[in-house]
N, C-alpha and C positions, 0 to 999 in steps of 0.2 A: 504494500500500500504506500501511497505518497503521504506526505505529512498531513495534507488537507483531508485525505481519505481516512487517515488514522484518527484525526480529531473528530471527524463526522461519526466514525464508528463509536468512539468513546462517549460522545455526547448523546448518541442515539440509543446505545445499548445499556448504559448504566445510569441509575438514578443519580441526579445531581441536585443538591439543595437549591442552588441559585436559579434553577429552572422549575423545579417541582415543589419547593418549599418543604413543609412538614413531612410529606410522604416519603421524602428521601432521607430523612433523619434516622440513622441507624443507632438505636439506643443500647448498643453493647459493643465490646471490643473483640469479640470472637473472630470476626472477619479479618480485621487488620492483624491480629495476633497470628492467625493461621497463615495469612499471606506473607507476613514478615518471616515466619519460620520457613516457608517455601523459598524465600529469597536469601536464606542463610542469615537471618536476623541482622540486616545491615545497620539498624539503629544502635547496635551495641559496638559498632566499629568506629564511632567518632564521638567527640565531646559536643555538648549542646547547651543552649539556653532556651528555656521554654517560656513563651509569652502568651498570657491570656488577658481577658478584659473585655468590657463592652465597647469602649472607645479608646483609641490611642494605641492599641496593640500593634497595628500595622506600622505607624510612624515610629513607635519605640523599637520595633524589630529592625527597621531600616537604620535607625540611629545607632543601635548597638553594632550592627554589621559594619557600618561605616567607620566607627572608631576602631574596631578590631582590624579592619583592613588597613587603616592608617598605621596601626602598630606592626604591620608586616605579616599578618596571618592570612592563611587561605580560608576564607569564610563562606560557608554555605548559608543561603537564606531561603527559607520556605514560607510563603505567604499565600493568602487567598482572600477574595477571588481575584482573577485577573481582569484587566480592563480591555486590552486590545488583543493580546496574544496569550494563549495558554501558558507559554514558556516563561511568562513573567513570574509565575509561581515558584520556579526553581532556578536559582541563580548561584553562581560562585564568583565572589568579588565583582558583583554587578553584572556579570555576563550570563545571559540566559542559556539554559541547557540547549544543546544543538538539536535541530529538527530531526536529524538522522537518528539521534540517540532515543528520542521519544518513539519514533517509528520502530526501531529495533527492540525496545523494551516491550512494547505491546505485542509484537510478533513473537518474541521469545516466550512470552507468558500466555499466549493465545489459548493453549490447551487448559491451563489453570483457570482462565477467565470463563471458558465454556463450561467448566465443571463446577465452578463456584460463583454464586451470584454476589459480587462485590458492589459496593456503592462507588460512585464516581470518586468520592473523596478518599475512600480506602485505597483504591487503585493509585490515585495520584500521590498519596502519602508514601506508599510503598515505592513508587517511582523515585520520589525525591530522596528517600533514605538510601536507596540503592545507588543513586547517582553520587551522593555525598560520600558514601563508603568507597565506591570505585575510584573517585577522584581524590580520596584521602585528604579531606578538608581537616584543618586544625580544629575547627569548631563550626557548628551550624546554629543559626538562630531559627528556631522553629515556632511559628505563630499558630496558635490554636485556631481551628476553623469555627467551631460553635460550642459554647459551653466550656468544658474542660474535663470533667470526670469521665465522660463517655466519648470524648473526641478521639478520633483515630490517631492523632499525634501523641496521645497520652500513654504510649507504650515505652517512651524514652525515659531514662533516668538522667536528667540534666545536671550540670554543675550548679546552676542557679535557676530558680523559677521567678518570674515576674508577673504580677497581676496589676494591670494599669488602673482600672476603675470598674464600678458596677453600676449599671443602669437597667431600666425596665425595657429590655429588648428580647425578642423571641420568647415572650412569656408563655406561649402555648407549649413550648418544649422544656424551658428551663425553670419555670415557676413564676408566680405572679407577685412576688415581693422581693425586695432587695436582699433579704436574708436568704431566701430560697435560691435565688440566682447566685449569690455569693457561695453558697454551699456547692453548687455545680462547678463554679470557677475554681474553688478551693480543692477540687479533685486533682489538680495538677501538683499539689503539695506532696512531696515524697520524703520518706524517712531520711534524715541526715542531710537533706538538700536545702540550703537556705532559701527563704522566699522573701521577695521584696514586694511591698504594696505601695504603688505610686501615690494614690490619693486616699486619705483617711476619710472614712464614712462611718458615722455612729452606728448604723445598722449592720454594715458588713464587717467592720473591724472585729467584733466579738466572735464572729464565725471563723474568720481567718486565724485568729489567735487560738481558738479552740482546736481547730484542725492541725495547726502547727504544733501545739502541745501534744496532741495525740500521736503525732509522727516524730516527736522528740527532735524537732528541728528549729533553727533560729528564724524568727520573723523580724523583718526590718520595715518599719513604717517610714518611707522616704521623706515625708513632709517634716519629720522631726529633725532631719539633717540640715546642716548649713553648708551650701555649696556656692562657689563663685558664680557670677552671672556670665554665661557664655553666649556667644553669637551662634544662632541656629540657622542652618541653610534652608529651613522650611518657613514659608511665610505664614502669618497667623499667630497672634499673641497667645492663642490657646495652646500652642505647642509647649509653652512653658510648664504646663501641667505634666507633660511627659518627661521633661528633662531630669527632674529629681529622681524619678524611678530608674531611668537609664543610668545615671551616675551611681546610684546606690547599687545597682546590679553589677556594674563594672567593678565597683569597690569590693563587692562580695565574691567576685570571680577570682579564684586562686589558680596559680600555675601559669598565668599569662602576664607578660610585662607590658604595661600600658602607661605611657608618659602623659604629662600635662599637654605637651605639644600634640600627641596623638588625639587626645580628647578635643582640643581646640579645632584641629583640622578636620577631624571626623564629624563633629557636629555641624561645622560650617559647610563641609563638602558632601553632605549626605545625598543630595540629589545627583551630583556627578558620580559619586562612588557606587550608588545602588540603583540609580535610574527610577527613583520613586516618582509616581505620578498621582494626580488627583487630590493632593492635600493643599488647599488654598493655592491652587496653581493658576498663575496668570497666563492666559492664552491669547490675550489681545490688549491693545492700547488705543486710546482716542476713538471710542471710549475704552476704559479699562474693563476687561472681561476676566472674571474669576470663576473657576469651577472647584467644587469640593464634594467629596464622596460621603460626607456626613448624612446619615439616613435614619437616625433615631432621635428621640426627644433630647437626650443629653448632648449628643453630637451637634445637632442642628441649633440648639440653644447657644452653644459656644460659638458656632460659626456666625449666627445672627448678631451676636455681640460684636464680632469682628466687623460685620457689615456696617453696623452703626458708627464705627470709628472712621469709615471712609468719607472722603469729601467728594461730593457729586451734586449735580443739579437735579437729575431725576434718576430713580432706581428702577431697573427692569429685572424681573426674576423669571427665569425659564425653569419650570419645575415639573417633575414627574415622580411617581412612587410605584412600589409594588403593592399587590393586593393585600398582603398580610399586615400592612401598617395601619395603625389607628390614626388616620389622617385628621380626623376631627380634633384629636388630642394634640396633634403636632401643629395644626394651622395657627394656633394662638401664638406661636413662637415667632411667626413672620410679621414684618411691618405692614401696616395697612396702607401707608403712603408709598405705594409702588405699583407698577404695571405688571400684571402677571401673564405668563404665557404657559398655559396648561397643556401638557403633552403626555403621551404614553410611550414608554421605552419599548424597543423591539425585543420583547421577551414574553414567554408564556405567562409569567406572573405579573406582567405590567398592569397597573390600574388604569382603567378606561379614562381617557381625558375628560369626558363629559361627567363622569362620576366625581372626578377630582374637582372640576370646576363647580359642581353643585355644592360640595362641602365648603369650599372657600367662599363662594358667593353668599351662601347662607350666613357666613360669619362676617360678611361685610367687605370682602375683598373684590377688586375689580380686575378683570382680565379677559382674554380671549382663548378659545379652544383651538388646538392644532392637532392634526392626525399623526404627526411624527415629531420627534425631537428635532430633527433637521429643519423642518418647516417652522417650528417655534423659535429655534435659534436664529434662523435667517430673518424672521419677522422682527425679533428683538434688535438685531444688528442694523436692520433697515430703519427702524423707528428711533433708535437711540442717537443722541447727539454727541458731539466730541467730549463734552464734559460730564456725560452721564456715566452710570455704572451698571454693568450687567453681571448678574450672578446666575450660575447654572448649577443645579443640584437636586437633592431629594432622593437620589438613588445612584448606586455604582453604575447602573446600566445607562442612565441619562448622561453621566459624565463620560462614559466610554464612547458614546456616540458623537461627542463634540471634540474629542481629542484626535 
């Protein structure tokens, strides 16, 4: 098969959460454990850092990888979902896994796939772990896909675990309270492995402390630490929430030599080093156009605070969501004084643009409906003047279509 044919087969044959939602969520580790054993347990052949959280785990993972790269290490980076190309999920020192390698991995394991019904995520995690083991990385930064306790990445025993923050996202699978969701995220805490908590929350902190105590491991609340102010290569003041967790994680990592210069250059050069996209990313000027993948209440709240800090004459917001988001709950976070361009991302789970417009109009927002992200984006660019500001977001899928 060609690379495209391989991806088509992967997406068509195996359940994938970002397309199918809850029905693709596999609530046990049997599949990935068996697959890892079939692959000769590659996850035991390299060191790792495990990163979980509702928001900030992607940015934190990239920041960690960037600093370790600057320190001269060969660094694997596994994240999800991808925006433009599947290979964004699996990188070494910022370079995506080769197309031929993806094709060969699928072909070599075709018999196993035909005999065992794996989820898309299980297969992809196995692929990443095999690649990192084969390429003999010094360390890999592994981002949790969903939750923690039952996430396919949770077969690793890392050097350090990092939990960024807890918010009410994926409540249908992880629980409907901060404490319940924290319990799922805390599932990555392992015996003897220090765990860092980026943001202190009065509801989640007792859960993390209790699980850490049960596992006889050190817990570090990063907000308690005093670190220097560093320049970050990611736009958006909300990234400052991630920095303390990243620095505390690096401080807890033993056996790796990391200098102050490595930290300074790594934090500043994160985009160049890791090719991170979609985090308060500027994609146009005159007018300024910003896109961001924030897609839940906590994430959007932070991003909208950043929007308020911008200087502009008029604000234009191109927005779309997936069906499983409580849009009525999220709409109140957006500014009323803006022109909205409602659209549906090209995805099975995309929320119909008319349904989205109905929720927002009932809440007093003004805007127009467009059949695609591309048409909404073009309309915003056509209407906006030089000193205006265009924001694009609501979903990873919406951002992916404008990049």
